[in-house]
C-alpha positions in Angstrom: 83.6 44.8 15.4 81.2 47.8 15.9 80.3 47.8 12.0 79.4 44.3 12.2 77.2 44.6 15.0 75.5 47.6 13.8 75.0 45.9 10.4 73.2 43.1 11.9 71.1 45.5 13.9 69.9 47.4 10.6 68.8 44.1 9.3 67.1 43.0 12.2 65.2 45.9 12.3 64.5 45.8 8.6 62.9 42.2 9.1 61.0 43.1 11.9 59.3 46.0 10.2 58.5 43.8 7.1 56.9 41.5 9.5 54.7 43.8 11.1 53.7 45.3 7.5 52.8 41.9 6.3 50.5 41.5 9.5 49.0 44.8 9.3 47.9 44.2 5.9 46.6 40.3 6.6 44.5 41.8 9.6 43.0 44.5 7.3 42.0 42.0 4.5 40.5 39.6 7.0 38.4 42.3 8.8 37.5 43.7 5.5 35.9 40.0 4.2 34.3 39.8 7.7 32.5 43.0 7.3 31.4 42.0 4.0 30.2 38.8 4.8 28.3 40.1 7.4 26.8 43.1 5.2 25.7 40.0 2.8 23.8 38.3 5.6 22.3 41.4 6.3 20.7 42.2 2.8 19.7 38.6 2.9 17.6 38.8 5.7 16.2 41.8 4.8 15.2 40.7 1.5 13.7 37.5 3.0 9.9 37.3 2.7 8.5 34.5 5.3 5.2 33.7 3.5 2.3 33.0 6.6 -0.1 30.1 5.7 -3.5 30.8 7.4 -4.3 27.7 9.2 -7.8 26.4 11.3 -8.5 23.7 13.9 -9.2 20.5 12.4 -10.2 17.1 14.2 -8.2 14.4 13.3 -7.8 10.6 14.2 -5.4 9.9 16.9 -4.8 6.3 16.1 -6.2 3.6 13.4 -9.5 3.4 13.3 -11.5 0.6 11.9 -15.0 0.0 10.5 -17.8 -0.5 13.3 -15.6 0.9 16.0 -17.1 3.2 18.6 -15.7 6.6 18.6 -14.5 8.0 21.4 -13.1 11.6 22.6 -9.6 10.1 23.5 -9.8 8.6 19.6 -9.2 12.0 18.1 -7.2 15.1 18.4 -7.2 18.8 17.0 -4.2 20.2 14.9 -3.6 23.1 12.6 -4.4 22.6 9.3 -4.0 24.9 6.2 -7.2 27.1 5.9 -7.3 26.1 2.0 -6.8 22.3 2.0 -9.5 21.6 4.6 -11.6 18.6 3.3 -15.1 19.2 2.9 -17.1 17.8 5.4 -14.8 17.9 8.3 -15.3 18.5 11.6 -13.6 21.8 12.7 -15.0 21.8 16.5 -15.4 19.2 19.3 -18.8 20.2 20.1 -20.1 19.5 16.4 -18.4 15.9 16.7 -19.7 15.0 20.2 -22.5 17.5 20.8 -24.3 17.4 24.3 -27.5 16.9 23.3 -26.5 13.6 21.4 -28.9 10.9 21.2 -25.9 8.0 21.7 -22.5 7.6 20.3 -20.8 7.7 16.8 -19.3 4.9 14.8 -16.7 4.5 12.5 -17.7 3.7 8.6 -14.5 3.6 7.0 -11.2 3.0 7.9 -8.9 6.0 8.9 -5.4 6.3 9.4 -3.5 8.0 12.2 -3.8 12.0 11.6 -6.4 11.4 8.8 -9.2 14.2 9.0 -12.6 13.3 10.1 -15.6 13.8 8.0 -19.4 13.4 7.8 -19.3 10.6 5.7 -16.7 8.7 7.7 -18.8 8.1 10.7 -22.3 7.8 11.8 -24.8 10.1 13.1 -25.3 10.1 17.0 -27.3 7.0 18.1 -26.8 5.4 14.2 -25.3 2.4 14.0 -22.6 1.2 11.7 -25.0 -0.9 9.8 -26.0 -1.4 6.0 -28.9 0.8 6.5 -26.2 3.7 6.9 -24.5 3.1 3.7 -28.0 3.0 1.9 -28.9 6.5 0.4 -32.3 7.8 0.2 -34.7 5.2 -2.1 -32.1 2.9 -2.2 -32.6 -1.0 -1.0 -30.3 -3.5 -0.2 -29.9 -6.9 -2.2 -27.7 -10.2 -1.9 -26.3 -11.7 -5.0 -25.1 -15.4 -4.9 -21.3 -15.6 -6.5 -18.5 -18.0 -6.4 -14.6 -18.0 -7.3 -15.5 -17.2 -11.0 -18.5 -15.1 -10.8 -17.2 -13.1 -7.9 -13.9 -11.4 -9.9 -11.5 -14.3 -8.1 -12.5 -12.8 -4.7 -11.0 -9.2 -4.9 -14.2 -7.3 -4.9 -14.6 -5.1 -1.9 -17.6 -2.8 -0.4 -17.6 0.7 -2.1 -16.6 -1.0 -5.7 -18.8 -0.7 -8.7 -19.7 -3.8 -11.0 -21.7 -4.7 -13.8 -24.1 -7.5 -13.6 -24.2 -9.9 -16.7 -27.1 -12.6 -16.7 -26.8 -16.0 -18.6 -29.7 -17.9 -19.4 -31.9 -19.6 -22.3 -35.0 -18.1 -23.9 -36.4 -21.6 -24.9 -40.4 -21.1 -24.3 -40.0 -17.2 -24.2 -39.1 -16.0 -27.7 -40.1 -18.6 -31.0 -37.2 -20.2 -32.4 -34.4 -19.2 -29.6 -31.7 -21.8 -29.1 -28.9 -22.1 -26.9 -28.0 -19.8 -24.2 -27.4 -15.6 -24.2 -25.3 -13.4 -21.7 -26.9 -9.8 -21.3 -25.8 -6.8 -19.2 -28.7 -6.1 -16.9 -27.7 -3.9 -14.7 -24.2 -1.4 -15.3 -22.2 -0.1 -12.5 -24.1 -1.2 -9.5 -22.1 0.0 -5.9 -21.5 -2.9 -3.7 -22.0 -2.3 -0.2 -21.1 -5.4 1.7 -19.1 -8.6 0.8 -20.0 -11.2 3.0 -21.0 -10.5 6.2 -18.3 -7.6 5.8 -19.4 -3.9 4.9 -16.1 -2.0 5.9 -13.6 -1.5 3.0 -10.5 -2.4 5.1 -10.7 -5.7 3.8 -7.0 -7.5 2.8 -6.0 -10.3 0.5 -8.4 -12.1 -1.8 -11.6 -13.3 -0.2 -13.8 -16.2 -1.7 -17.1 -14.5 -0.8 -20.6 -16.7 -1.3 -22.4 -13.3 -1.7 -22.1 -9.8 -2.1 -24.6 -7.2 -1.4 -25.3 -4.4 -3.7 -27.5 -1.0 -3.3 -29.9 -0.9 -5.7 -33.6 0.8 -6.3 -36.8 -1.2 -6.1 -36.9 -1.6 -9.7 -33.4 -3.1 -10.1 -34.3 -5.2 -6.9 -37.1 -6.9 -9.0 -34.8 -7.1 -12.2 -31.7 -8.9 -10.2 -34.1 -11.3 -8.2 -36.0 -12.3 -11.4 -32.7 -12.9 -13.3 -31.2 -14.6 -10.5 -34.1 -17.1 -10.1 -34.1 -17.7 -14.1 -30.4 -18.2 -15.1 -27.0 -17.3 -13.7 -25.2 -13.8 -12.6 -21.8 -13.0 -13.1 -20.0 -9.6 -11.8 -17.4 -7.3 -13.6 -15.6 -4.8 -11.7 -15.8 -1.6 -13.1 -12.3 0.6 -12.8 -12.5 3.6 -10.3 -11.9 6.0 -13.1 -14.7 4.8 -15.3 -17.5 7.5 -15.5 -19.6 6.2 -18.2 -22.6 4.0 -17.6 -23.3 1.6 -20.6 -26.7 2.7 -22.2 -26.9 0.2 -25.2 -27.8 -3.4 -25.0 -25.0 -5.6 -24.6 -25.6 -9.3 -26.0 -24.1 -12.6 -26.9 -25.4 -15.7 -28.0 -23.2 -18.7 -29.1 -23.7 -17.6 -32.7 -22.5 -14.2 -32.2 -19.6 -15.8 -30.0 -18.4 -18.2 -32.7 -19.4 -15.9 -35.5 -21.8 -18.2 -37.1 -23.8 -16.3 -39.6 -27.5 -17.4 -40.4 -27.7 -18.4 -44.4 -31.2 -17.9 -45.8 -32.3 -21.2 -47.4 -32.2 -21.9 -51.2 -35.3 -20.9 -52.6 -37.5 -23.9 -53.8 -37.9 -24.7 -57.4 -41.4 -25.0 -58.4 -42.8 -27.9 -59.7 -42.8 -28.4 -63.5 -46.6 -27.9 -64.8 -47.5 -30.9 -66.8 -51.0 -30.6 -69.0 -52.9 -33.5 -70.2 -55.8 -34.7 -72.1 -57.8 -38.0 -71.6 -59.4 -39.5 -74.7 -61.3 -42.8 -74.5 -60.5 -45.7 -77.0 -63.0 -48.3 -76.5 -63.2 -49.3 -73.2 -59.6 -47.8 -72.5 -58.8 -43.9 -71.2 -55.5 -42.9 -72.8 -53.9 -39.8 -71.3 -51.9 -37.7 -73.5 -49.1 -34.3 -72.7 -50.1 -31.6 -74.1 -48.5 -28.1 -73.8 -50.0 -26.0 -71.1 -51.2 -22.8 -72.4 -52.1 -21.0 -69.0 
């Protein structure tokens, strides 16, 4: 009996010792893994370099601003803007946007979304109204052109677009031998500043306009006025990426449209020369044909 008891005691002590050994190995491995992860995190933090981007204060819109609205201080706010990405002409200080010596209010010239930077080209000068005069550059004039759904590009014209102006009319009475009508490009890439009574660029959808207003030099105004009174004007919308301006004469008449080529008339045959002599025989005169010698 004592032998059995001693054997059980020995087995129990052996099992307990194995369990302690396994637990100690597990704890040691866990602590080693934890220390390795902590060291890796410290190395990653030490190697990490945080890039600091320099910023400047820029005034932006605090809400949606539409063409013609009066600009107030509660409509704008100051935000930090990356220094290397500040749009040219932006306002950096409230005193520049709302100077104490201002002789009137500022007005919005272009639609601006919330948080869009305010620039001098988007608002008027203090005291200046948001009319067509503020959209005309020095030396330019505003001229209205009558259009319809066909000549006005189906109503898709917007202020700020560029268009080519074509004239269609007859040259009868002006050019000798002129027949039919011709169409000629008379003013390439001219800018629209208003469509009907709208000068803002926030027009949505197609608008069938009756008139469009363009910015033109006095010489261009004279040409457009003469063209509008002597024929029909049509507009062609110019793409935003189009930089070239047509310099060659572009003209189409009915013959070139249909591919008709003028054929020179066949030369007329010279009449046959007949030489004769007249001989009197008694009371009669006889005409006799002879060969021509000259």
